TORDREN-802812 format. One record per residue (C-alpha): x, y, z. Coordinates in pm, whole numbers, padded with zeros to 5 digits, always signed. Layout:
// residues N
XYZ;...
// end
This chain:
// residues 950
-03301-05393-00577;-03527-05654-00414;-03697-05614-00082;-03500-05909+00054;-03171-05741-00031;-03276-05416+00135;-03384-05610+00442;-03047-05782+00461;-02854-05454+00433;-03023-05281+00724;-02910-05538+00986;-02556-05517+00846;-02541-05139+00898;-02685-05161+01248;-02449-05444+01334;-02144-05250+01214;-02243-04936+01405;-02302-05137+01723;-01973-05321+01680;-01761-05003+01655;-01960-04718+01814;-01644-04532+01919;-01505-04508+01567;-01844-04405+01427;-01887-04140+01696;-01536-04002+01643;-01595-03980+01268;-01929-03808+01325;-01771-03550+01559;-01490-03478+01313;-01736-03438+01026;-01961-03221+01245;-01678-02981+01332;-01546-02969+00977;-01891-02918+00826;-01958-02643+01080;-01636-02461+00987;-01701-02507+00616;-02055-02374+00641;-01963-02097+00884;-01691-01946+00665;-01911-01812+00380;-02174-01702+00630;-01911-01518+00835;-01781-01347+00520;-02136-01245+00422;-02201-01126+00776;-01902-00895+00802;-01953-00767+00448;-02317-00693+00531;-02227-00519+00856;-01952-00326+00679;-02184-00200+00406;-02453-00099+00655;-02195+00063+00882;-02043+00270+00601;-02384+00399+00493;-02532+00468+00837;-02220+00636+00979;-02155+00852+00674;-02262+01217+00693;-02618+01251+00562;-02494+01512+00317;-02313+01224+00141;-02558+00939+00182;-02892+01112+00114;-03033+01089-00238;-03160+01436-00329;-03390+01491-00624;-03432+01857-00714;-03569+02069-00993;-03582+02444-01056;-03900+02641-00997;-04179+02594-01253;-04127+02797-01568;-04249+03155-01586;-04445+03070-01899;-04690+02867-01688;-04996+03020-01525;-04946+03147-01172;-05197+02898-01026;-05012+02606-01183;-04675+02729-01059;-04811+02772-00707;-04982+02432-00711;-04651+02260-00793;-04494+02401-00474;-04771+02315-00230;-04710+02035+00020;-04987+01807-00112;-04843+01804-00464;-04490+01761-00334;-04605+01467-00119;-04779+01305-00418;-04467+01335-00634;-04251+01213-00347;-04462+00900-00307;-04417+00815-00674;-04044+00878-00651;-04011+00635-00360;-04186+00365-00558;-03960+00431-00858;-03636+00372-00666;-03449+00078-00823;-03376-00221-00603;-03197-00272-00372;-03211+00101-00289;-03487+00162-00040;-03585+00476+00147;-03600+00541+00520;-03955+00672+00504;-03943+00813+00858;-03684+01074+00753;-03794+01156+00399;-03822+01532+00354;-03948+01749+00069;-04024+02112+00015;-03915+02436-00148;-03592+02618-00069;-03390+02910-00193;-03066+02814-00364;-02917+03161-00341;-02854+03317+00000;-03022+03654+00055;-02857+03941+00241;-03041+04029+00564;-03013+04399+00647;-03177+04398+00992;-02956+04601+01228;-02989+04358+01520;-02823+04073+01330;-02451+04019+01408;-02200+04158+01160;-01847+04028+01205;-01609+04234+00993;-01906+04470+00925;-02057+04229+00669;-02432+04150+00706;-02542+03785+00721;-02689+03598+00429;-02990+03376+00494;-03159+03092+00310;-03528+03004+00339;-03692+02663+00323;-04049+02538+00355;-03986+02173+00447;-04230+01899+00541;-04233+01716+00873;-04103+02001+01085;-04322+01927+01386;-04236+01553+01376;-03858+01615+01380;-03831+01906+01623;-03944+02016+01967;-04083+02362+02031;-03865+02546+02284;-04023+02891+02276;-04306+03065+02093;-04538+02882+01852;-04516+02674+01538;-04533+02865+01210;-04874+02861+01042;-05048+02980+00731;-05372+03150+00843;-05460+03222+00481;-05356+03051+00161;-05006+03161+00070;-04951+03270-00287;-04668+03412-00489;-04793+03763-00405;-04829+03714-00029;-04653+03981+00174;-04605+03805+00507;-04526+03451+00625;-04421+03288+00949;-04105+03093+01028;-03890+02945+01303;-03518+02893+01368;-03325+02635+01570;-03179+02707+01911;-02827+02725+01772;-02929+02966+01499;-03117+03184+01747;-02819+03193+01982;-02552+03279+01725;-02760+03516+01513;-02937+03685+01809;-03285+03593+01683;-03576+03624+01924;-03940+03525+01908;-04139+03800+01736;-03849+03931+01531;-03910+04008+01165;-03680+03966+00868;-03737+04133+00535;-03706+03900+00234;-03664+04095-00094;-03921+04008-00360;-03950+04082-00728;-04321+04170-00755;-04325+04393-00446;-04071+04544-00216;-04036+04275+00054;-04191+03972+00217;-04199+04000+00594;-04092+03680+00770;-04204+03675+01135;-04014+03442+01369;-04290+03278+01573;-04082+03020+01761;-03751+02859+01844;-03718+02483+01803;-03471+02209+01901;-03398+01920+01660;-03491+01579+01802;-03213+01407+01608;-02958+01674+01516;-02729+01427+01340;-03009+01259+01145;-03063+01305+00776;-03355+01545+00824;-03130+01806+00986;-02783+01714+00858;-02850+01668+00486;-02824+02049+00481;-02631+02141+00799;-02729+02509+00769;-03085+02415+00865;-02953+02313+01206;-02649+02533+01264;-02537+02864+01112;-02185+02893+00980;-01926+03169+00968;-01785+03168+00614;-01533+03384+00429;-01653+03634+00171;-01537+03499-00168;-01566+03840-00331;-01343+04024-00088;-00966+04053-00141;-00921+04050+00236;-01010+03777+00490;-01365+03892+00567;-01625+03661+00727;-02003+03672+00753;-02278+03454+00901;-02501+03231+00694;-02801+03030+00815;-03151+02907+00732;-03499+03021+00832;-03762+02745+00830;-04102+02850+00697;-04439+02678+00737;-04471+02376+00508;-04745+02543+00296;-04551+02870+00259;-04352+02749-00041;-04540+02955-00306;-04420+03280-00155;-04060+03197-00253;-04158+03199-00622;-04182+03575-00605;-03824+03622-00485;-03497+03650-00674;-03334+03382-00457;-03371+03113-00726;-03615+02878-00545;-03605+02505-00619;-03822+02205-00537;-03648+01912-00369;-03708+01565-00228;-03449+01422+00013;-03451+01043+00038;-03224+00890+00304;-03132+00528+00224;-03254+00246+00447;-02952+00019+00505;-03121-00227+00738;-03226-00459+00456;-02900-00441+00260;-02661-00734+00249;-02297-00759+00145;-02371-00906-00200;-02609-00614-00263;-02313-00373-00292;-02263-00410-00666;-02638-00387-00733;-02666-00079-00513;-02381+00090-00697;-02551+00016-01030;-02882+00149-00894;-02724+00478-00789;-02550+00510-01125;-02873+00464-01316;-03043+00727-01101;-02768+00980-01161;-02726+00933-01535;-02920+00640-01673;-03264+00494-01726;-03348+00566-01363;-03298+00938-01420;-03538+00928-01714;-03800+00768-01492;-03741+01032-01225;-03791+01308-01480;-04116+01151-01593;-04242+01188-01235;-04079+01509-01106;-04034+01704-01429;-03802+01717-01726;-03549+01940-01546;-03509+01718-01238;-03159+01607-01137;-03040+01349-00886;-02742+01419-00662;-02591+01190-00399;-02260+01068-00263;-02400+00723-00193;-02226+00576-00497;-01886+00689-00367;-01959+00532-00029;-02045+00200-00190;-01737+00217-00413;-01513+00276-00110;-01675-00020+00063;-01620-00235-00246;-01253-00134-00263;-01198-00240+00097;-01388-00564+00041;-01184-00640-00270;-00863-00571-00081;-00957-00794+00212;-01109-01085+00019;-00784-01219-00133;-00616-01217+00207;-00911-01405+00354;-00898-01651+00066;-00544-01747+00169;-00669-01851+00513;-00976-02025+00371;-00778-02235+00125;-00522-02322+00391;-00775-02442+00646;-00982-02614+00378;-00679-02806+00257;-00584-02909+00609;-00937-03026+00682;-00951-03227+00359;-00621-03398+00435;-00728-03481+00791;-01054-03629+00662;-00854-03841+00416;-00628-03951+00700;-00934-04053+00896;-01055-04258+00604;-00712-04419+00573;-00715-04508+00943;-01059-04668+00918;-00962-04852+00601;-00646-04983+00762;-00833-05111+01065;-01083-05297+00842;-00840-05431+00585;-00839-05786+00718;-01218-05795+00740;-01269-05669+00387;-00994-05892+00250;-01181-06190+00394;-01506-06075+00231;-01325-06027-00099;-01161-06371-00083;-01502-06531-00024;-01650-06387-00341;-01756-06038-00237;-01776-05798-00530;-01617-05455-00526;-01956-05302-00599;-02118-05481-00309;-01839-05400-00065;-01829-05037-00180;-02206-05007-00147;-02203-05141+00209;-01920-04902+00305;-02102-04612+00144;-02420-04695+00336;-02230-04729+00665;-02050-04402+00610;-02359-04213+00496;-02559-04317+00800;-02296-04154+01021;-02173-03868+00804;-02491-03721+00659;-02662-03646+00994;-02336-03499+01124;-02309-03282+00813;-02667-03162+00848;-02616-03085+01215;-02298-02889+01139;-02485-02687+00878;-02769-02622+01122;-02530-02505+01394;-02351-02275+01151;-02684-02131+01040;-02795-02068+01399;-02467-01948+01551;-02301-01749+01273;-02441-01415+01161;-02693-01366+00888;-02580-01459+00540;-02674-01643+00228;-02778-02000+00295;-02664-02177-00021;-02285-02114-00004;-02271-02268+00342;-02489-02556+00233;-02263-02628-00064;-01953-02616+00156;-02103-02852+00415;-02226-03083+00138;-01875-03090-00002;-01741-03209+00333;-02002-03485+00354;-01945-03590-00005;-01568-03607+00043;-01599-03836+00343;-01872-04054+00191;-01676-04105-00131;-01318-04114-00002;-01361-04401+00246;-01540-04651+00014;-01323-04558-00281;-00994-04592-00094;-01101-04920+00062;-01228-05082-00255;-00924-04979-00455;-00706-05170-00210;-00904-05488-00278;-00924-05494-00656;-00727-05813-00633;-00763-06053-00341;-00448-06054-00123;-00308-06321+00101;-00164-06185+00421;-00067-05826+00491;+00233-05695+00296;+00476-05452+00456;+00422-05089+00372;+00722-04924+00527;+00962-04681+00372;+01216-04951+00288;+00996-05119+00030;+00845-04799-00105;+01000-04669-00425;+00878-04344-00587;+00719-04416-00922;+00756-04210-01238;+00398-04088-01207;+00466-03960-00860;+00775-03779-00983;+00576-03612-01262;+00304-03507-01019;+00555-03362-00776;+00732-03167-01051;+00397-03033-01171;+00310-02916-00821;+00653-02758-00791;+00596-02558-01110;+00252-02446-00986;+00395-02341-00650;+00674-02139-00810;+00427-01973-01049;+00186-01888-00766;+00456-01742-00541;+00603-01541-00828;+00262-01402-00922;+00185-01311-00562;+00517-01132-00513;+00477-00938-00837;+00116-00823-00832;+00002-00890-00475;-00321-01054-00365;-00553-00810-00545;-00640-00857-00910;-00876-00663-01133;-01084-00972-01200;-01132-01061-00834;-00961-01321-00620;-00704-01534-00799;-00730-01881-00647;-00388-01985-00772;-00228-01687-00602;-00430-01740-00284;-00327-02107-00282;+00044-02018-00281;+00094-02104+00092;-00082-02436+00037;+00138-02518-00260;+00452-02423-00067;+00349-02652+00218;+00266-02929-00030;+00608-02913-00192;+00775-02906+00150;+00576-03214+00255;+00673-03408-00057;+01038-03316-00014;+01031-03409+00353;+00868-03745+00276;+01152-03823+00038;+01433-03696+00259;+01332-03754+00620;+01440-04124+00635;+01796-04025+00542;+01893-03846+00867;+01719-04118+01068;+01915-04391+00894;+02237-04200+00935;+02164-04166+01306;+02123-04543+01339;+02491-04602+01260;+02633-04453+01578;+02339-04591+01774;+02424-04942+01650;+02761-04921+01826;+02601-04860+02165;+02530-05141+02407;+02153-05084+02438;+01913-05183+02165;+01644-04923+02242;+01804-04634+02054;+01892-04835+01745;+01555-05010+01733;+01356-04688+01777;+01547-04502+01504;+01529-04798+01268;+01153-04823+01314;+01112-04446+01284;+01283-04457+00946;+01047-04729+00822;+00725-04626+00994;+00420-04553+00781;+00325-04277+01026;+00568-04057+00836;+00376-04094+00510;+00272-03815+00279;-00071-03745+00427;+00035-03696+00792;+00328-03476+00696;+00116-03280+00451;-00150-03223+00715;+00109-03109+00969;+00289-02873+00734;-00033-02726+00598;-00172-02674+00947;+00147-02522+01084;+00193-02298+00780;-00168-02181+00797;-00145-02113+01171;+00181-01922+01124;+00038-01723+00833;-00281-01636+01020;-00094-01546+01337;+00140-01323+01138;-00156-01143+00983;-00316-01077+01322;+00017-00972+01475;+00096-00756+01171;-00230-00567+01213;-00145-00483+01573;+00213-00387+01488;+00098-00166+01201;-00140+00022+01428;+00127+00063+01693;+00370+00199+01434;+00107+00434+01290;+00027+00571+01636;+00397+00620+01707;+00455+00791+01372;+00165+01028+01439;+00268+01129+01792;+00644+01073+01776;+00675+00951+02135;+00464+00829+02426;+00329+01183+02467;+00366+01509+02277;+00304+01871+02371;+00295+02127+02094;+00146+02465+02016;-00188+02485+01842;-00021+02698+01576;+00308+02614+01409;+00493+02918+01542;+00382+02886+01905;+00685+02817+02125;+00692+02640+02461;+00808+02844+02763;+01096+02709+02969;+00880+02689+03283;+00636+02457+03105;+00921+02235+02983;+01066+02208+03334;+00727+02141+03493;+00632+01866+03251;+00978+01709+03263;+00946+01669+03639;+00612+01488+03635;+00594+01134+03769;+00635+00872+03497;+00835+01093+03258;+01167+00922+03186;+01289+01158+02916;+01181+01494+02774;+01315+01605+02436;+01246+01970+02337;+01220+02004+01961;+01174+02300+01730;+00979+02207+01415;+00938+02436+01115;+00755+02302+00811;+00773+02411+00448;+01143+02499+00430;+01234+02561+00066;+01540+02365-00037;+01799+02495-00284;+01845+02343-00626;+01987+01992-00645;+02363+01979-00603;+02412+01860-00961;+02207+02151-01102;+02393+02400-00884;+02724+02266-01009;+02609+02292-01371;+02497+02653-01319;+02825+02750-01152;+03185+02673-01220;+03163+02301-01171;+03278+02296-00806;+02938+02201-00663;+02874+01917-00425;+02790+01564-00519;+02422+01520-00472;+02387+01149-00524;+02649+01014-00290;+02458+01085+00029;+02111+00977-00064;+01904+00770-00294;+01999+00928-00623;+01901+01210-00852;+01543+01095-00877;+01499+01136-00504;+01673+01469-00513;+01436+01621-00763;+01136+01514-00554;+01248+01678-00226;+01175+02047-00289;+01055+02134+00061;+01141+01981+00394;+01077+02021+00766;+01349+02177+00978;+01389+01999+01313;+01601+02163+01581;+01684+01921+01863;+01893+01874+02170;+02108+01585+02039;+02135+01390+02364;+01767+01395+02467;+01649+01345+02110;+01872+01040+02071;+01715+00891+02383;+01365+00967+02250;+01444+00806+01914;+01587+00498+02084;+01278+00462+02303;+01054+00497+01996;+01230+00209+01821;+01377+00430+01549;+01723+00374+01398;+02011+00483+01617;+02041+00861+01594;+02403+00982+01536;+02388+01263+01789;+02767+01308+01804;+02775+01414+01437;+02584+01733+01521;+02877+01848+01740;+03186+01819+01522;+03373+02125+01649;+03213+02244+01972;+02981+02531+02040;+03223+02797+01921;+03247+02644+01579;+02871+02624+01551;+02814+02990+01637;+03106+03141+01450;+03007+03383+01175;+02665+03512+01086;+02401+03445+00823;+02494+03202+00550;+02859+03203+00665;+02759+02977+00953;+02777+02611+00849;+02574+02375+01066;+02609+01997+01055;+02276+01830+00976;+02119+01485+00971;+01885+01459+00672;+01640+01220+00518;+01777+01034+00214;+01586+01250-00035;+01702+01576+00121;+02058+01449+00147;+02057+01359-00222;+01934+01707-00312;+02180+01899-00094;+02489+01690-00161;+02799+01700+00059;+02891+02067+00022;+02745+02348+00240;+02412+02478+00107;+02230+02796+00209;+01894+02759+00388;+01644+03038+00467;+01418+02971+00768;+01219+03159+01030;+01471+03025+01281;+01751+03213+01102;+01954+03200+00784;+02248+02962+00770;+02419+02697+00563;+02403+02325+00630;+02636+02039+00556;+02479+01690+00551;+02684+01468+00781;+02447+01170+00802;+02112+01032+00699;+01824+00860+00875;+01500+00720+00737;+01262+00852+01002;+01243+01136+01252;+01051+01114+01578;+00911+01466+01566;+00774+01495+01213;+00562+01278+00989;+00683+01400+00647;+00948+01189+00480;+01170+01489+00400;+01339+01660+00696;+01659+01824+00811;+01776+01782+01173;+02016+02034+01331;+02124+02128+01682;+01867+02377+01815;+02139+02567+02008;+02295+02661+01672;+01980+02844+01559;+01923+03215+01605;+01573+03140+01730;+01582+02792+01880;+01292+02799+02128;+01113+02461+02113;+00769+02428+01958;+00723+02062+02058;+00810+01852+02361;+00844+01473+02316;+00792+01274+02635;+00902+00915+02697;+00737+00719+02976;+00390+00679+03125;+00282+01015+03269;-00065+01050+03415;-00283+01202+03139;-00485+01420+03379;-00179+01561+03553;-00010+01620+03218;-00308+01810+03080;-00343+02004+03405;+00020+02114+03384;-00025+02225+03025;-00362+02395+03093;-00190+02626+03340;-00037+02812+03046;-00367+02867+02867;-00530+02714+02561;-00233+02765+02330;-00096+02413+02369;-00228+02070+02279;-00146+01732+02435;-00130+01414+02228;-00094+01069+02382;+00025+00766+02194;-00228+00547+02376;-00517+00771+02269;-00393+00777+01911;-00372+00398+01917;-00732+00381+02040;-00846+00563+01723;-00777+00249+01524;-01105+00084+01611;-01203-00203+01386;-01482-00145+01141;-01722-00439+01109;-01541-00556+00797;-01198-00539+00960;-01322-00704+01280;-01484-00986+01084;-01169-01049+00884;-00960-01061+01201;-01201-01307+01362;-01166-01532+01059;-00789-01523+01089;-00800-01596+01460;-01025-01891+01382;-00777-01998+01115;-00495-01999+01368;-00696-02202+01619;-00828-02442+01356;-00483-02487+01205;-00335-02572+01542;-00623-02808+01621;-00599-02993+01291;-00222-03024+01333;-00265-03193+01668;-00541-03411+01526;-00315-03515+01239;-00050-03622+01489;-00306-03820+01685;-00441-03992+01374;-00094-04085+01248;-00010-04241+01583;-00341-04421+01610;-00287-04569+01264;+00021-04755+01386;-00100-04819+01740;-00185-05191+01687;+00157-05254+01537;+00327-05084+01832;+00130-05284+02086;+00218-05609+01911;+00582-05508+01899;+00587-05439+02271;+00419-05769+02343;+00680-05960+02143;+00968-05771+02295;+00835-05827+02646;+00853-06202+02582;+01222-06141+02506;+01283-05959+02836;+01197-05596+02755;+01097-05408+03069;+00805-05170+03099;+01034-04866+03128;+01229-04973+02822;+00904-05018+02630;+00797-04666+02712;+01133-04525+02604;+01116-04728+02283;+00778-04582+02181;+00882-04231+02284;+01211-04252+02093;+01033-04396+01791;+00770-04121+01770;+00983-03822+01874;+01222-03805+01572;+00937-03792+01326;+00757-03532+01535;+01069-03319+01560;+01128-03341+01187;+00767-03258+01113;+00770-02966+01358;+01097-02838+01213;+00956-02873+00863;+00645-02686+00974;+00854-02406+01122;+01057-02376+00806;+00748-02395+00583;+00564-02130+00781;+00866-01900+00784;+00935-01957+00415;+00571-01896+00319;+00567-01565+00507;+00906-01458+00373;+00814-01544+00015;+00464-01399+00018;+00505-01090+00238;+00609-00857-00049;+00278-00925-00224;+00044-00884+00075;-00052-00540+00205;-00233-00527+00538;-00337-00160+00514;-00705-00242+00443;-00714-00464+00752;-00511-00240+00982;-00541+00127+00893;-00824+00177+00644;-01101+00406+00758;-00892+00616+01001;-00849+00974+00887;-00492+01096+00882;-00336+00754+00927;-00020+00652+00749;-00118+00449+00442;+00227+00325+00346;+00231-00050+00271;+00214-00281+00573;+00378-00616+00501;+00365-00943+00689;+00599-01002+00980;+00682-01341+01121;+00509-01391+01455;+00721-01623+01668;+00435-01727+01896;+00205-01845+01617;+00503-02007+01448;+00650-02184+01749;+00359-02275+01976;+00176-02511+01734;+00506-02677+01640;+00594-02727+02005;+00246-02861+02068;+00300-03122+01797;+00613-03255+01971;+00454-03249+02316;+00139-03425+02198;+00341-03689+02015;+00542-03766+02325;+00228-03770+02540;+00039-04005+02308;+00338-04238+02283;+00364-04247+02661;-00006-04323+02698;+00019-04599+02441;+00315-04755+02623;+00136-04732+02957;-00181-04890+02818;+00009-05167+02641;+00197-05250+02962;-00133-05306+03143;-00245-05571+02895;-00104-05917+02877;+00109-06041+02593;-00135-06323+02515;-00403-06069+02420;-00178-05920+02157;-00005-06239+02036;-00271-06459+01886;-00217-06748+01654;-00248-06646+01292;-00208-06274+01366;-00008-06124+01082;+00098-05811+01266;
// end
């Protein structure tokens, strides 16, 4: 390219940018926002995966996360001096330094908490008479000479242990300390002595010189072996009776390790290496898991044995922590991919719409250049230069903002995503424009729906997309979003394909209802209705791209909103299933009953709307299935499969929970909890006399059972043995869930029919004051516990990974709604010049300003309503089709101990489904009104110029 040509191109670009600064600025802002979102997504994913990995490691108990390298004591065949030298602190520190350097990346040690030393692996019985002896069993103590004691503890009383002379295997006395908790529970005082049995002499006297307090009790130094910090009362495994004894640890001076070689307590050398998670990132998870595996049983273990000895072993639970983190990440990633593909598709379509709008506005200009001999290469090059000058800085700025504002993450995925946005805009606009001018055209042909006829190629493409959409939805419903090989993009793109098919169908069909509506409108006296519907049926604003953008955006917003709402609903349901009501009072043991005074007092508290006393007894053995009982007898047994889910369910329900209730109050509690309607009247078929007639198994009580229990018991009376009395039950109804128990198998009877029907649980409905409720219960002692549904709900706190995924979905909802509104605005702006010209011509024929406004509003509203309705249907259909394959448990309930882990499926959220669709209609009407108002302020001569082809 010559210098003269380059000099002539620069003024052209500056001239074009100065001529249309508004369009260039709008394009730059759109590219900036889209590039920011594209670059922010992978960084946000990396950020929450990084925080999740670090959180799981740092919050795990040190006993699971610490990497411990240990080896038995040096062999007895070695000289005594060599055995003693291996246990001294200097040698242990030298070996520990080499072990830290040998750790495979990305595993790194938290050097401030590394500990090493010598400990006994077998607890030794302490016979001192002043030590506590519960159940007359003496305590058993362990001994450890660990490094860094003075750096990780504070001296409370006495003095630090020391080694006045060099300690050897034959030493007869050493010094030690214990923690405050150990001293308190084991009655240890400063100056006390404990005899440690030895093999080469009678005993080693351990003098307690001080009492210390851990500086970080929950840190790895003290919690890798909790007995160093706190003694424990444990059962005696060798006793046939429940006998308990104390066990704890005495901490010796760091150079006192050689003395343990002379004991029979099986001493061992150890190095405890807590992991440093501050430098780990989300992508390091797989490498970290491989590093731990090689240390435990791979080349890393061989290297460890070269340093620490041939008998060294590595033990840690870090690998299990990383695997659990990887399982959650793998479960969340496919769900996030659905949102990412949805928003990415919407953004791409909106960018293409922007290019189409710019190309349409410049068609006449480029047609003139083409007719005067301009080459496609030259025109495309100028358009590419114009676009690049605006788009590339905006793309770079979006990437910079994402890098600065979004959490730490890998740089290159965001850079590739932002570069993809810039490349799409730079290529799409010149390519679309030049393709329209392959042949010079005279005038501007009509491009409405009347002249458009679907080609065979378009039909083939649409059928291909239909097959892909059906395959993706089928795969997602069958196997869910998780696959063994990672995220399946075809499955994750199922909502996008559903919206694409809906858009193509709507493009083909939406003119039909509009044309049908013009027939009755043609019979009316006014021309506004007929003209608006006729133009709406032919308008290019209802083309494939605008409808596709709207449906994609609305479907993505509805899908994301349903995910966020489903997480909240799942946590609410889990809290309700755990408590059973708004509040629950029960005994701390299963057999503890509630006194009547407590029930009356609590029932009368302010805010309590209903109190349902319930007697719960778990582990009730059920009789054989009805079919087996009939086969064993004379064939007159009950039918076990008519009342439940079949024989398979019957064989599974071997034990159940017995629930004795007051039918009326329990029905109210179940109704308030949102459970299925409880058939309370079925528990009273014949009055109280009928329920209490007879004794033992002769009494037949009506019962409401779970489906599995009902299938096992059948319809005939079956004998039940319980602590509440022996009786027979007849299943008179089934219900899926019970408010008082969490197991799926239960049997509900009237508590007044039981021999011992005192309640063990009280279910409260309402909003009682927690302090007053606990004060009322505390008056009866410590035998009762209070559970609140609100407190149980608060347990479901988001982990960093869950919180990050929810933020992405909230962003998806907002971005989907924003792109939907932008698509409406772009489609209306594309036809704005034509509308203004139409109004100008009609005003010359006597059209009033008010009629012009109604004309534009009536013309735009039908298409907006159809698009909004299509978006509603597409969003609802996508959720209904895909919900069986999407489980929200990893996002909602993972990481909470004791939570219900049954599958949590998507639920349609009306707000996220309806608000964006309503916003589309409102914005369309508002933009049409503004256009009519602006056109009425300008004169007709401005719009009607000689030679104008509009």
